[in-house]
Backbone as JSON Lines, residues from 0, in Angstrom:
{"i":0,"aa":"X","n":[147.8,158.28,-30.6],"ca":[147.05,157.12,-30.13],"c":[147.57,156.69,-28.76]}
{"i":1,"aa":"X","n":[146.69,156.3,-27.88],"ca":[147.08,155.84,-26.56],"c":[147.43,156.94,-25.6]}
{"i":2,"aa":"X","n":[147.49,158.18,-26.05],"ca":[147.81,159.29,-25.17],"c":[146.59,159.67,-24.33]}
{"i":3,"aa":"X","n":[146.82,159.85,-23.01],"ca":[145.72,160.24,-22.14],"c":[145.22,161.63,-22.52]}
{"i":4,"aa":"X","n":[143.94,161.75,-22.67],"ca":[143.4,163.0,-23.18],"c":[143.25,164.05,-22.08]}
{"i":5,"aa":"X","n":[143.17,165.29,-22.51],"ca":[142.79,166.38,-21.63],"c":[141.28,166.51,-21.73]}
{"i":6,"aa":"X","n":[140.59,166.29,-20.59],"ca":[139.12,166.29,-20.61],"c":[138.55,167.56,-21.22]}
{"i":7,"aa":"X","n":[139.07,168.7,-20.8],"ca":[138.48,169.96,-21.24],"c":[138.5,170.1,-22.75]}
{"i":8,"aa":"X","n":[139.63,169.78,-23.36],"ca":[139.75,169.93,-24.81],"c":[139.04,168.82,-25.57]}
{"i":9,"aa":"X","n":[139.2,167.56,-25.07],"ca":[138.68,166.43,-25.82],"c":[137.16,166.35,-25.79]}
{"i":10,"aa":"X","n":[136.56,166.65,-24.66],"ca":[135.1,166.62,-24.59],"c":[134.51,167.63,-25.56]}
{"i":11,"aa":"X","n":[135.04,168.87,-25.53],"ca":[134.52,169.9,-26.43],"c":[134.77,169.53,-27.89]}
{"i":12,"aa":"X","n":[136.0,169.02,-28.19],"ca":[136.32,168.69,-29.58],"c":[135.42,167.6,-30.13]}
{"i":13,"aa":"X","n":[135.24,166.54,-29.34],"ca":[134.42,165.43,-29.82],"c":[132.94,165.83,-29.91]}
{"i":14,"aa":"X","n":[132.5,166.65,-28.98],"ca":[131.11,167.12,-29.04],"c":[130.88,167.92,-30.32]}
{"i":15,"aa":"X","n":[131.82,168.84,-30.62],"ca":[131.66,169.67,-31.81],"c":[131.79,168.86,-33.09]}
{"i":16,"aa":"X","n":[132.64,167.82,-33.1],"ca":[132.75,166.96,-34.27],"c":[131.41,166.28,-34.59]}
{"i":17,"aa":"X","n":[130.65,166.02,-33.54],"ca":[129.35,165.36,-33.72],"c":[128.22,166.37,-33.86]}
{"i":18,"aa":"X","n":[128.58,167.64,-33.93],"ca":[127.6,168.72,-34.1],"c":[126.55,168.68,-33.0]}
{"i":19,"aa":"X","n":[127.02,168.47,-31.76],"ca":[126.13,168.44,-30.61],"c":[126.3,169.71,-29.78]}
{"i":20,"aa":"X","n":[125.19,170.25,-29.31],"ca":[125.26,171.35,-28.34],"c":[125.52,170.76,-26.95]}
{"i":21,"aa":"X","n":[125.85,171.62,-25.98],"ca":[126.02,171.13,-24.62],"c":[124.73,170.51,-24.11]}
{"i":22,"aa":"X","n":[123.59,171.1,-24.47],"ca":[122.3,170.57,-24.04],"c":[122.08,169.16,-24.61]}
{"i":23,"aa":"X","n":[122.43,168.95,-25.88],"ca":[122.21,167.65,-26.52],"c":[123.12,166.58,-25.92]}
{"i":24,"aa":"X","n":[124.38,166.95,-25.64],"ca":[125.28,165.99,-25.0],"c":[124.8,165.67,-23.59]}
{"i":25,"aa":"X","n":[124.35,166.69,-22.87],"ca":[123.84,166.48,-21.51],"c":[122.67,165.51,-21.52]}
{"i":26,"aa":"X","n":[121.77,165.66,-22.5],"ca":[120.61,164.77,-22.59],"c":[121.05,163.34,-22.88]}
{"i":27,"aa":"X","n":[122.06,163.17,-23.73],"ca":[122.54,161.84,-24.07],"c":[123.19,161.15,-22.86]}
{"i":28,"aa":"X","n":[123.85,161.93,-22.01],"ca":[124.53,161.37,-20.84],"c":[123.58,161.21,-19.66]}
{"i":29,"aa":"X","n":[122.53,162.08,-19.61],"ca":[121.59,162.03,-18.5],"c":[121.96,162.96,-17.38]}
{"i":30,"aa":"X","n":[122.59,164.11,-17.72],"ca":[122.96,165.1,-16.72],"c":[122.45,166.47,-17.17]}
{"i":31,"aa":"X","n":[122.74,167.49,-16.38],"ca":[122.32,168.84,-16.73],"c":[123.34,169.49,-17.68]}
{"i":32,"aa":"X","n":[122.91,170.52,-18.41],"ca":[123.83,171.25,-19.28],"c":[124.96,171.86,-18.45]}
{"i":33,"aa":"X","n":[124.63,172.29,-17.21],"ca":[125.65,172.89,-16.35],"c":[126.77,171.91,-16.06]}
{"i":34,"aa":"X","n":[126.43,170.63,-15.94],"ca":[127.45,169.61,-15.67],"c":[128.42,169.5,-16.85]}
{"i":35,"aa":"X","n":[127.89,169.49,-18.07],"ca":[128.75,169.42,-19.26],"c":[129.63,170.67,-19.33]}
{"i":36,"aa":"X","n":[129.05,171.82,-19.03],"ca":[129.82,173.06,-19.05],"c":[130.98,173.0,-18.06]}
{"i":37,"aa":"X","n":[130.73,172.44,-16.86],"ca":[131.8,172.32,-15.85],"c":[132.88,171.35,-16.31]}
{"i":38,"aa":"X","n":[132.48,170.27,-16.98],"ca":[133.48,169.32,-17.48],"c":[134.38,169.98,-18.52]}
{"i":39,"aa":"X","n":[133.78,170.75,-19.42],"ca":[134.57,171.37,-20.48],"c":[135.45,172.51,-19.97]}
{"i":40,"aa":"X","n":[135.05,173.13,-18.87],"ca":[135.86,174.22,-18.31],"c":[136.91,173.72,-17.33]}
{"i":41,"aa":"X","n":[136.81,172.44,-16.93],"ca":[137.74,171.9,-15.97],"c":[137.33,172.13,-14.53]}
{"i":42,"aa":"X","n":[136.13,172.69,-14.3],"ca":[135.67,172.96,-12.93],"c":[135.25,171.68,-12.23]}
{"i":43,"aa":"X","n":[134.95,170.62,-12.99],"ca":[134.54,169.34,-12.39],"c":[134.95,168.22,-13.32]}
{"i":44,"aa":"X","n":[135.03,167.01,-12.78],"ca":[135.37,165.82,-13.55],"c":[134.19,164.87,-13.56]}
{"i":45,"aa":"X","n":[133.85,164.27,-14.7],"ca":[132.79,163.26,-14.73],"c":[133.25,161.99,-14.02]}
{"i":46,"aa":"X","n":[132.42,161.43,-13.17],"ca":[132.78,160.23,-12.43],"c":[131.66,159.21,-12.49]}
{"i":47,"aa":"X","n":[131.99,157.98,-12.11],"ca":[131.0,156.92,-11.97],"c":[130.18,156.69,-13.24]}
{"i":48,"aa":"X","n":[128.85,156.6,-13.05],"ca":[127.95,156.33,-14.18],"c":[128.0,157.45,-15.21]}
{"i":49,"aa":"X","n":[128.18,158.71,-14.75],"ca":[128.27,159.82,-15.69],"c":[129.5,159.68,-16.59]}
{"i":50,"aa":"X","n":[130.62,159.26,-16.01],"ca":[131.85,159.07,-16.78],"c":[131.65,157.99,-17.85]}
{"i":51,"aa":"X","n":[131.05,156.86,-17.45],"ca":[130.83,155.78,-18.41],"c":[129.89,156.21,-19.53]}
{"i":52,"aa":"X","n":[128.82,156.92,-19.16],"ca":[127.87,157.37,-20.18],"c":[128.51,158.38,-21.13]}
{"i":53,"aa":"X","n":[129.38,159.24,-20.59],"ca":[130.06,160.23,-21.44],"c":[131.01,159.56,-22.41]}
{"i":54,"aa":"X","n":[131.78,158.57,-21.93],"ca":[132.69,157.84,-22.81],"c":[131.92,157.18,-23.95]}
{"i":55,"aa":"X","n":[130.75,156.61,-23.62],"ca":[129.95,155.96,-24.66],"c":[129.4,156.98,-25.65]}
{"i":56,"aa":"X","n":[128.93,158.11,-25.15],"ca":[128.34,159.13,-26.03],"c":[129.38,159.71,-26.98]}
{"i":57,"aa":"X","n":[130.65,159.81,-26.52],"ca":[131.71,160.4,-27.34],"c":[132.58,159.36,-28.03]}
{"i":58,"aa":"X","n":[132.2,158.06,-27.89],"ca":[132.95,156.96,-28.51],"c":[134.41,156.97,-28.07]}
{"i":59,"aa":"X","n":[134.61,157.02,-26.74],"ca":[135.95,157.0,-26.16],"c":[136.17,155.7,-25.4]}
{"i":60,"aa":"X","n":[137.44,155.27,-25.35],"ca":[137.8,154.12,-24.54],"c":[138.26,154.58,-23.17]}
{"i":61,"aa":"X","n":[138.04,153.73,-22.16],"ca":[138.4,154.08,-20.78],"c":[139.88,154.4,-20.65]}
{"i":62,"aa":"X","n":[140.73,153.66,-21.39],"ca":[142.18,153.9,-21.27],"c":[142.6,155.26,-21.81]}
{"i":63,"aa":"X","n":[141.74,155.89,-22.62],"ca":[142.03,157.23,-23.13],"c":[141.63,158.33,-22.15]}
{"i":64,"aa":"X","n":[140.84,157.97,-21.14],"ca":[140.28,158.97,-20.24],"c":[141.3,159.43,-19.22]}
{"i":65,"aa":"X","n":[141.24,160.72,-18.9],"ca":[142.14,161.29,-17.91],"c":[141.78,160.79,-16.52]}
{"i":66,"aa":"X","n":[142.78,160.49,-15.67],"ca":[142.48,160.08,-14.29],"c":[141.93,161.24,-13.49]}
{"i":67,"aa":"X","n":[141.27,160.93,-12.37],"ca":[140.76,161.98,-11.5],"c":[141.91,162.77,-10.92]}
{"i":68,"aa":"X","n":[141.78,164.1,-10.76],"ca":[142.85,164.91,-10.18],"c":[143.06,164.56,-8.72]}
{"i":69,"aa":"X","n":[144.31,164.72,-8.2],"ca":[144.61,164.32,-6.82],"c":[143.71,164.95,-5.78]}
{"i":70,"aa":"X","n":[143.32,166.22,-5.93],"ca":[142.56,166.88,-4.89],"c":[141.15,166.31,-4.75]}
{"i":71,"aa":"X","n":[140.7,165.54,-5.77],"ca":[139.39,164.9,-5.67],"c":[139.52,163.39,-5.61]}
{"i":72,"aa":"X","n":[140.71,162.9,-5.21],"ca":[140.96,161.46,-5.22],"c":[139.99,160.72,-4.32]}
{"i":73,"aa":"X","n":[139.5,161.36,-3.27],"ca":[138.56,160.69,-2.36],"c":[137.3,160.25,-3.08]}
{"i":74,"aa":"X","n":[136.95,160.97,-4.18],"ca":[135.73,160.58,-4.89],"c":[135.93,159.3,-5.68]}
{"i":75,"aa":"X","n":[137.19,158.97,-6.01],"ca":[137.43,157.74,-6.75],"c":[137.07,156.53,-5.92]}
{"i":76,"aa":"X","n":[137.06,156.68,-4.6],"ca":[136.7,155.57,-3.73],"c":[135.19,155.44,-3.57]}
{"i":77,"aa":"X","n":[134.45,156.37,-4.13],"ca":[133.0,156.32,-3.97],"c":[132.4,155.06,-4.56]}
{"i":78,"aa":"X","n":[133.02,154.52,-5.63],"ca":[132.52,153.29,-6.22],"c":[132.57,152.13,-5.25]}
{"i":79,"aa":"X","n":[133.69,152.02,-4.5],"ca":[133.8,150.96,-3.49],"c":[132.79,151.18,-2.37]}
{"i":80,"aa":"X","n":[132.65,152.42,-1.97],"ca":[131.67,152.74,-0.92],"c":[130.28,152.37,-1.38]}
{"i":81,"aa":"X","n":[129.96,152.77,-2.62],"ca":[128.63,152.49,-3.16],"c":[128.37,150.99,-3.22]}
{"i":82,"aa":"X","n":[129.39,150.22,-3.63],"ca":[129.21,148.78,-3.71],"c":[128.93,148.19,-2.33]}
{"i":83,"aa":"X","n":[129.64,148.67,-1.32],"ca":[129.41,148.18,0.03],"c":[128.02,148.52,0.54]}
{"i":84,"aa":"X","n":[127.58,149.74,0.25],"ca":[126.25,150.16,0.68],"c":[125.18,149.3,0.02]}
{"i":85,"aa":"X","n":[125.36,149.03,-1.28],"ca":[124.37,148.22,-1.99],"c":[124.34,146.79,-1.46]}
{"i":86,"aa":"X","n":[125.51,146.24,-1.13],"ca":[125.56,144.9,-0.56],"c":[124.82,144.84,0.77]}
{"i":87,"aa":"X","n":[125.02,145.88,1.59],"ca":[124.31,145.93,2.86],"c":[122.8,145.98,2.65]}
{"i":88,"aa":"X","n":[122.38,146.78,1.67],"ca":[120.94,146.89,1.4],"c":[120.36,145.57,0.93]}
{"i":89,"aa":"X","n":[121.11,144.87,0.04],"ca":[120.62,143.6,-0.47],"c":[120.6,142.54,0.62]}
{"i":90,"aa":"X","n":[121.63,142.54,1.48],"ca":[121.67,141.58,2.58],"c":[120.49,141.79,3.52]}
{"i":91,"aa":"X","n":[120.19,143.06,3.81],"ca":[119.05,143.36,4.67],"c":[117.75,142.87,4.09]}
{"i":92,"aa":"X","n":[117.61,143.02,2.78],"ca":[116.38,142.58,2.13],"c":[116.23,141.05,2.2]}
{"i":93,"aa":"X","n":[117.38,140.32,2.06],"ca":[117.32,138.87,2.11],"c":[117.01,138.34,3.52]}
{"i":94,"aa":"X","n":[117.41,139.1,4.54],"ca":[117.21,138.67,5.91],"c":[115.83,139.0,6.45]}
{"i":95,"aa":"X","n":[115.09,139.82,5.75],"ca":[113.75,140.17,6.21],"c":[112.85,138.93,6.18]}
{"i":96,"aa":"X","n":[111.96,138.78,7.14],"ca":[111.06,137.63,7.12],"c":[110.15,137.66,5.91]}
{"i":97,"aa":"X","n":[109.88,136.47,5.38],"ca":[109.01,136.37,4.21],"c":[107.57,136.67,4.63]}
{"i":98,"aa":"X","n":[106.96,137.58,3.92],"ca":[105.58,137.95,4.21],"c":[104.67,137.37,3.14]}
{"i":99,"aa":"X","n":[103.41,137.2,3.49],"ca":[102.44,136.72,2.5],"c":[102.32,137.73,1.38]}
{"i":100,"aa":"X","n":[102.3,137.28,0.12],"ca":[102.22,138.22,-1.0],"c":[100.94,139.03,-0.95]}
{"i":101,"aa":"X","n":[101.08,140.28,-1.31],"ca":[99.92,141.17,-1.36],"c":[99.63,141.55,-2.8]}
{"i":102,"aa":"X","n":[98.45,142.01,-3.04],"ca":[98.09,142.46,-4.38],"c":[98.96,143.65,-4.77]}
{"i":103,"aa":"X","n":[99.51,143.66,-5.97],"ca":[100.38,144.76,-6.38],"c":[99.64,146.09,-6.33]}
{"i":104,"aa":"X","n":[100.32,147.08,-5.77],"ca":[99.71,148.41,-5.65],"c":[100.38,149.42,-6.57]}
{"i":105,"aa":"X","n":[101.17,148.93,-7.53],"ca":[101.87,149.83,-8.43],"c":[103.23,150.21,-7.86]}
{"i":106,"aa":"X","n":[104.1,150.78,-8.68],"ca":[105.44,151.12,-8.22],"c":[105.43,152.25,-7.19]}
{"i":107,"aa":"X","n":[106.37,152.2,-6.26],"ca":[106.5,153.28,-5.28],"c":[107.94,153.37,-4.8]}
{"i":108,"aa":"X","n":[108.3,154.54,-4.35],"ca":[109.62,154.79,-3.78],"c":[109.62,154.32,-2.33]}
{"i":109,"aa":"X","n":[110.59,153.48,-1.96],"ca":[110.65,152.95,-0.6],"c":[111.49,153.83,0.32]}
{"i":110,"aa":"X","n":[112.71,154.14,-0.1],"ca":[113.59,154.9,0.78],"c":[114.7,155.59,-0.01]}
{"i":111,"aa":"X","n":[115.23,156.65,0.6],"ca":[116.37,157.38,0.05],"c":[117.33,157.62,1.21]}
{"i":112,"aa":"X","n":[118.57,157.17,1.07],"ca":[119.55,157.34,2.14],"c":[120.84,157.95,1.58]}
{"i":113,"aa":"X","n":[121.41,158.86,2.35],"ca":[122.67,159.5,2.0],"c":[123.81,158.78,2.74]}
{"i":114,"aa":"X","n":[124.96,158.56,2.06],"ca":[126.09,157.9,2.71],"c":[127.37,158.72,2.48]}
{"i":115,"aa":"X","n":[128.27,158.65,3.5],"ca":[129.53,159.38,3.38],"c":[130.64,158.44,2.94]}
{"i":116,"aa":"X","n":[131.88,158.94,2.94],"ca":[133.02,158.19,2.44],"c":[133.29,156.95,3.27]}
{"i":117,"aa":"X","n":[132.93,156.96,4.55],"ca":[133.18,155.84,5.45],"c":[132.01,154.86,5.5]}
{"i":118,"aa":"X","n":[131.08,154.98,4.56],"ca":[129.9,154.12,4.48],"c":[128.98,154.32,5.67]}
{"i":119,"aa":"X","n":[129.04,155.48,6.28],"ca":[128.13,155.83,7.37],"c":[126.98,156.66,6.8]}
{"i":120,"aa":"X","n":[125.77,156.39,7.27],"ca":[124.63,157.14,6.78],"c":[124.72,158.59,7.24]}
{"i":121,"aa":"X","n":[124.5,159.51,6.33],"ca":[124.48,160.94,6.64],"c":[123.06,161.32,7.02]}
{"i":122,"aa":"X","n":[122.88,161.76,8.25],"ca":[121.56,162.14,8.73],"c":[121.4,163.65,8.66]}
{"i":123,"aa":"X","n":[120.18,164.15,8.52],"ca":[119.97,165.59,8.41],"c":[120.25,166.31,9.73]}
{"i":124,"aa":"X","n":[120.76,167.53,9.61],"ca":[120.95,168.41,10.77],"c":[120.01,169.59,10.6]}
{"i":125,"aa":"X","n":[119.08,169.73,11.54],"ca":[118.06,170.78,11.44],"c":[117.35,170.71,10.09]}
{"i":126,"aa":"X","n":[117.07,169.46,9.66],"ca":[116.33,169.21,8.42],"c":[117.15,169.48,7.16]}
{"i":127,"aa":"X","n":[118.49,169.59,7.27],"ca":[119.36,169.79,6.11],"c":[120.41,168.69,6.06]}
{"i":128,"aa":"X","n":[120.63,168.12,4.88],"ca":[121.69,167.14,4.67],"c":[122.97,167.86,4.24]}
{"i":129,"aa":"X","n":[124.11,167.39,4.76],"ca":[125.4,168.02,4.47],"c":[125.94,167.49,3.15]}
{"i":130,"aa":"X","n":[125.94,168.33,2.11],"ca":[126.43,167.95,0.79],"c":[127.93,167.74,0.77]}
{"i":131,"aa":"X","n":[128.66,168.31,1.74],"ca":[130.11,168.12,1.8],"c":[130.46,166.71,2.27]}
{"i":132,"aa":"X","n":[129.58,166.07,3.01],"ca":[129.85,164.72,3.51],"c":[129.32,163.63,2.58]}
{"i":133,"aa":"X","n":[128.2,163.86,1.96],"ca":[127.55,162.81,1.16],"c":[128.34,162.53,-0.12]}
{"i":134,"aa":"X","n":[128.63,161.26,-0.38],"ca":[129.29,160.87,-1.62],"c":[128.35,160.08,-2.54]}
{"i":135,"aa":"X","n":[127.28,159.51,-1.97],"ca":[126.33,158.78,-2.8],"c":[124.99,158.68,-2.11]}
{"i":136,"aa":"X","n":[123.97,158.38,-2.9],"ca":[122.62,158.18,-2.4],"c":[122.16,156.78,-2.81]}
{"i":137,"aa":"X","n":[121.55,156.08,-1.89],"ca":[120.94,154.78,-2.18],"c":[119.44,154.98,-2.29]}
{"i":138,"aa":"X","n":[118.9,154.7,-3.47],"ca":[117.47,154.84,-3.74],"c":[116.88,153.45,-3.9]}
{"i":139,"aa":"X","n":[115.83,153.14,-3.14],"ca":[115.19,151.83,-3.21],"c":[113.7,152.01,-3.55]}
{"i":140,"aa":"X","n":[113.17,151.06,-4.31],"ca":[111.78,151.13,-4.75],"c":[111.2,149.72,-4.83]}
{"i":141,"aa":"X","n":[109.91,149.64,-5.13],"ca":[109.26,148.35,-5.36],"c":[108.17,148.52,-6.41]}
{"i":142,"aa":"X","n":[107.73,147.39,-6.95],"ca":[106.66,147.44,-7.93],"c":[107.13,147.54,-9.36]}
{"i":143,"aa":"X","n":[108.31,147.0,-9.67],"ca":[108.83,147.07,-11.03],"c":[110.21,147.69,-11.07]}
{"i":144,"aa":"X","n":[110.73,147.89,-12.28],"ca":[112.05,148.5,-12.46],"c":[111.89,149.76,-13.31]}
{"i":145,"aa":"X","n":[112.28,150.92,-12.81],"ca":[112.17,152.14,-13.61],"c":[113.19,152.18,-14.73]}
{"i":146,"aa":"X","n":[112.84,152.88,-15.8],"ca":[113.79,153.06,-16.9],"c":[114.94,153.95,-16.46]}
{"i":147,"aa":"X","n":[114.64,154.97,-15.68],"ca":[115.68,155.87,-15.17],"c":[115.35,156.29,-13.74]}
{"i":148,"aa":"X","n":[116.41,156.59,-13.0],"ca":[116.3,157.18,-11.67],"c":[117.09,158.48,-11.71]}
{"i":149,"aa":"X","n":[116.48,159.59,-11.34],"ca":[117.13,160.89,-11.48],"c":[117.13,161.65,-10.16]}
{"i":150,"aa":"X","n":[118.22,162.4,-9.93],"ca":[118.29,163.35,-8.83],"c":[118.08,164.74,-9.43]}
{"i":151,"aa":"X","n":[117.0,165.39,-9.05],"ca":[116.66,166.7,-9.6],"c":[116.85,167.75,-8.51]}
{"i":152,"aa":"X","n":[117.67,168.74,-8.81],"ca":[118.04,169.76,-7.82],"c":[117.45,171.11,-8.2]}
{"i":153,"aa":"X","n":[116.84,171.77,-7.22],"ca":[116.32,173.13,-7.4],"c":[117.01,174.04,-6.4]}
{"i":154,"aa":"X","n":[117.68,175.11,-6.84],"ca":[118.36,176.02,-5.9],"c":[117.39,176.61,-4.89]}
{"i":155,"aa":"X","n":[117.86,176.8,-3.67],"ca":[117.03,177.4,-2.63],"c":[116.65,178.81,-3.04]}
{"i":156,"aa":"X","n":[115.39,179.15,-2.81],"ca":[114.92,180.5,-3.14],"c":[114.33,180.63,-4.52]}
{"i":157,"aa":"X","n":[114.49,179.59,-5.39],"ca":[113.85,179.64,-6.71],"c":[113.16,178.31,-6.92]}
{"i":158,"aa":"X","n":[111.89,178.29,-6.61],"ca":[111.13,177.04,-6.6],"c":[110.41,176.78,-7.93]}
{"i":159,"aa":"X","n":[110.92,177.31,-9.03],"ca":[110.27,177.12,-10.32],"c":[110.89,175.95,-11.06]}
{"i":160,"aa":"X","n":[110.08,175.3,-11.9],"ca":[110.55,174.14,-12.65],"c":[111.69,174.5,-13.59]}
{"i":161,"aa":"X","n":[111.7,175.75,-14.07],"ca":[112.74,176.16,-14.99],"c":[114.13,176.2,-14.38]}
{"i":162,"aa":"X","n":[114.22,176.26,-13.05],"ca":[115.51,176.3,-12.37],"c":[115.99,174.9,-11.99]}
{"i":163,"aa":"X","n":[115.19,173.88,-12.2],"ca":[115.56,172.52,-11.79],"c":[116.66,171.98,-12.7]}
{"i":164,"aa":"X","n":[117.6,171.2,-12.1],"ca":[118.7,170.6,-12.82],"c":[118.77,169.11,-12.47]}
{"i":165,"aa":"X","n":[119.08,168.29,-13.46],"ca":[119.33,166.87,-13.21],"c":[120.8,166.72,-12.87]}
{"i":166,"aa":"X","n":[121.1,166.39,-11.61],"ca":[122.49,166.29,-11.16],"c":[123.08,164.91,-11.4]}
{"i":167,"aa":"X","n":[122.27,163.88,-11.37],"ca":[122.77,162.52,-11.58],"c":[121.62,161.65,-12.04]}
{"i":168,"aa":"X","n":[121.96,160.57,-12.73],"ca":[120.93,159.65,-13.22],"c":[121.5,158.24,-13.25]}
{"i":169,"aa":"X","n":[120.63,157.26,-13.13],"ca":[121.01,155.85,-13.21],"c":[120.03,155.12,-14.1]}
{"i":170,"aa":"X","n":[120.51,154.06,-14.75],"ca":[119.68,153.23,-15.62],"c":[119.67,151.82,-15.05]}
{"i":171,"aa":"X","n":[118.72,151.51,-14.16],"ca":[118.7,150.19,-13.51],"c":[118.48,149.06,-14.51]}
{"i":172,"aa":"X","n":[119.06,147.9,-14.19],"ca":[118.82,146.71,-14.99],"c":[117.48,146.11,-14.59]}
{"i":173,"aa":"X","n":[116.88,145.38,-15.52],"ca":[115.57,144.79,-15.27],"c":[115.63,143.89,-14.03]}
{"i":174,"aa":"X","n":[114.69,144.09,-13.12],"ca":[114.63,143.29,-11.9],"c":[115.3,143.93,-10.71]}
{"i":175,"aa":"X","n":[116.08,144.99,-10.89],"ca":[116.73,145.64,-9.76],"c":[115.73,146.47,-8.97]}
{"i":176,"aa":"X","n":[115.98,146.59,-7.68],"ca":[115.1,147.35,-6.8],"c":[115.85,148.44,-6.03]}
{"i":177,"aa":"X","n":[117.07,148.73,-6.45],"ca":[117.86,149.77,-5.8],"c":[118.87,150.32,-6.78]}
{"i":178,"aa":"X","n":[119.27,151.58,-6.59],"ca":[120.27,152.21,-7.43],"c":[121.11,153.14,-6.57]}
{"i":179,"aa":"X","n":[122.39,153.24,-6.91],"ca":[123.31,154.16,-6.24],"c":[123.65,155.29,-7.18]}
{"i":180,"aa":"X","n":[123.5,156.5,-6.71],"ca":[123.78,157.67,-7.53],"c":[124.81,158.54,-6.84]}
{"i":181,"aa":"X","n":[125.73,159.07,-7.63],"ca":[126.77,159.92,-7.08],"c":[126.17,161.23,-6.56]}
{"i":182,"aa":"X","n":[126.69,161.67,-5.4],"ca":[126.26,162.95,-4.84],"c":[127.33,164.01,-5.02]}
{"i":183,"aa":"X","n":[128.35,163.73,-5.85],"ca":[129.48,164.64,-5.99],"c":[129.06,166.03,-6.45]}
{"i":184,"aa":"X","n":[128.08,166.1,-7.37],"ca":[127.67,167.39,-7.92],"c":[127.05,168.3,-6.87]}
{"i":185,"aa":"X","n":[126.6,167.74,-5.76],"ca":[125.97,168.57,-4.73],"c":[126.96,169.56,-4.12]}
{"i":186,"aa":"X","n":[128.24,169.22,-4.13],"ca":[129.24,170.09,-3.52],"c":[129.34,171.42,-4.25]}
{"i":187,"aa":"X","n":[129.1,171.42,-5.56],"ca":[129.2,172.65,-6.34],"c":[127.85,173.33,-6.54]}
{"i":188,"aa":"X","n":[126.77,172.72,-6.06],"ca":[125.44,173.24,-6.37],"c":[124.89,174.22,-5.36]}
{"i":189,"aa":"X","n":[125.52,174.33,-4.18],"ca":[125.01,175.24,-3.17],"c":[123.79,174.68,-2.47]}
{"i":190,"aa":"X","n":[123.12,175.54,-1.7],"ca":[121.94,175.1,-0.96],"c":[120.75,174.95,-1.9]}
{"i":191,"aa":"X","n":[119.95,173.93,-1.64],"ca":[118.78,173.73,-2.48],"c":[117.98,172.52,-2.02]}
{"i":192,"aa":"X","n":[117.11,172.08,-2.91],"ca":[116.18,171.0,-2.59],"c":[116.31,169.9,-3.64]}
{"i":193,"aa":"X","n":[116.41,168.67,-3.16],"ca":[116.64,167.52,-4.02],"c":[115.4,166.66,-4.06]}
{"i":194,"aa":"X","n":[114.98,166.29,-5.27],"ca":[113.84,165.4,-5.43],"c":[114.26,164.21,-6.27]}
{"i":195,"aa":"X","n":[113.72,163.04,-5.95],"ca":[114.05,161.81,-6.67],"c":[112.89,161.47,-7.6]}
{"i":196,"aa":"X","n":[113.21,161.22,-8.89],"ca":[112.21,160.87,-9.89],"c":[112.52,159.48,-10.44]}
{"i":197,"aa":"X","n":[111.53,158.61,-10.46],"ca":[111.65,157.28,-11.04],"c":[110.67,157.18,-12.2]}
{"i":198,"aa":"X","n":[111.19,156.97,-13.39],"ca":[110.36,156.89,-14.59],"c":[110.03,155.43,-14.89]}
{"i":199,"aa":"X","n":[108.78,155.04,-14.63],"ca":[108.32,153.67,-14.87],"c":[107.6,153.54,-16.21]}
{"i":200,"aa":"X","n":[107.86,154.46,-17.11],"ca":[107.28,154.36,-18.45],"c":[105.77,154.48,-18.44]}
{"i":201,"aa":"X","n":[105.1,153.45,-18.95],"ca":[103.64,153.48,-19.07],"c":[102.96,153.55,-17.71]}
{"i":202,"aa":"X","n":[103.66,153.11,-16.66],"ca":[103.06,153.14,-15.32],"c":[103.23,154.5,-14.64]}
{"i":203,"aa":"X","n":[103.9,155.4,-15.3],"ca":[104.01,156.76,-14.79],"c":[105.32,157.07,-14.1]}
{"i":204,"aa":"X","n":[105.44,158.31,-13.65],"ca":[106.63,158.78,-12.95],"c":[106.32,158.87,-11.46]}
{"i":205,"aa":"X","n":[107.19,158.28,-10.66],"ca":[107.05,158.32,-9.21],"c":[108.04,159.35,-8.67]}
{"i":206,"aa":"X","n":[107.55,160.29,-7.89],"ca":[108.39,161.33,-7.29],"c":[108.44,161.14,-5.78]}
{"i":207,"aa":"X","n":[109.56,161.56,-5.2],"ca":[109.65,161.53,-3.75],"c":[108.65,162.51,-3.16]}
{"i":208,"aa":"X","n":[108.08,162.14,-2.02],"ca":[107.14,163.03,-1.37],"c":[107.92,164.18,-0.73]}
{"i":209,"aa":"X","n":[107.65,165.39,-1.15],"ca":[108.44,166.51,-0.65],"c":[109.83,166.49,-1.26]}
{"i":210,"aa":"X","n":[110.75,167.23,-0.67],"ca":[112.12,167.32,-1.19],"c":[113.1,167.21,-0.03]}
{"i":211,"aa":"X","n":[114.33,166.82,-0.36],"ca":[115.4,166.71,0.62],"c":[116.23,167.99,0.56]}
{"i":212,"aa":"X","n":[116.33,168.69,1.69],"ca":[117.11,169.92,1.75],"c":[118.59,169.57,1.86]}
{"i":213,"aa":"X","n":[119.41,170.13,0.96],"ca":[120.85,169.84,0.95],"c":[121.63,171.15,0.88]}
{"i":214,"aa":"X","n":[122.8,171.16,1.51],"ca":[123.67,172.33,1.48],"c":[125.08,171.9,1.86]}
{"i":215,"aa":"X","n":[126.13,172.53,1.27],"ca":[127.5,172.22,1.65],"c":[127.84,172.85,2.99]}
{"i":216,"aa":"X","n":[127.46,172.2,4.08],"ca":[127.57,172.79,5.42],"c":[129.0,172.94,5.89]}
{"i":217,"aa":"X","n":[129.94,172.16,5.31],"ca":[131.32,172.21,5.77],"c":[132.25,172.97,4.84]}
{"i":218,"aa":"X","n":[131.69,173.73,3.9],"ca":[132.52,174.41,2.89],"c":[133.54,175.33,3.53]}
{"i":219,"aa":"X","n":[133.16,175.99,4.62],"ca":[134.1,176.9,5.26],"c":[135.32,176.18,5.78]}
{"i":220,"aa":"X","n":[135.16,174.91,6.16],"ca":[136.29,174.16,6.67],"c":[137.22,173.64,5.59]}
{"i":221,"aa":"X","n":[136.8,173.67,4.31],"ca":[137.64,173.2,3.22],"c":[138.61,174.25,2.73]}
{"i":222,"aa":"X","n":[138.39,175.5,3.1],"ca":[139.22,176.57,2.57],"c":[140.64,176.43,3.08]}
C-alpha cells in the first residue's frame, strides 16, 4: 500500500483483472489502442487528461501513480502552459466588442491553434506544423458544448478511415467554448494529417475543414 506503481506492470495487471482488452480500455479512456500499448510497454507515459481518465478507469489514486520520467519532464509543464493559453483565449473573448445577437446557425468550429512550451503559437512551415515543438492545441467553437473533442490522426500516405487513430480527447464542461488537448502523442506518430472532431450529440458531429499536416520536423536534432 502506498508504494508508487510501475506503470507498465500495473496498467496491464489492472486491465486484465477487469477482463478488458487494450481496445476496451482505450475506448474507456478516449485514446487509441496504440496509446494503451505504448503505456504498457513503457514507450510512453499517460499525461494530462489521459492520465486522469486512465486512473479513473483503473480505479487508481493519483498518489499511487508513477511520476513522469526525467527525460520527458518538459511535458509536465504543459499543464501550466495550457492554463496560460486558455486564460489568454478567455481574456481575448471578454475584450471583444459586444455585437448584436444573431440567429443561431448551429455549432461550428472557430479555430485551432498549436502552442509550444513557451506559450508561443506554433505556425506551419511550408504547410506543416512541427510536432516536436507543439505541446498542446487550443480548440475553440461556438453554438453549444460538445460531448467530446477529439484529435484524429491519419498517417501520411494512408488516407483510409481504418488507419485513423484518436490521439487525444477532451470532455468539456457544459457552457465551455474552448478545450486544450495534449499534443505529446504527435512526437511518436510520425508525419500525418490531424483532424478535429466535435461531437454535439443530436446536433451532429462537426469536423475541421480539411486537415492539419503535422510532422516531427526536429527529430534529427533530438538524437
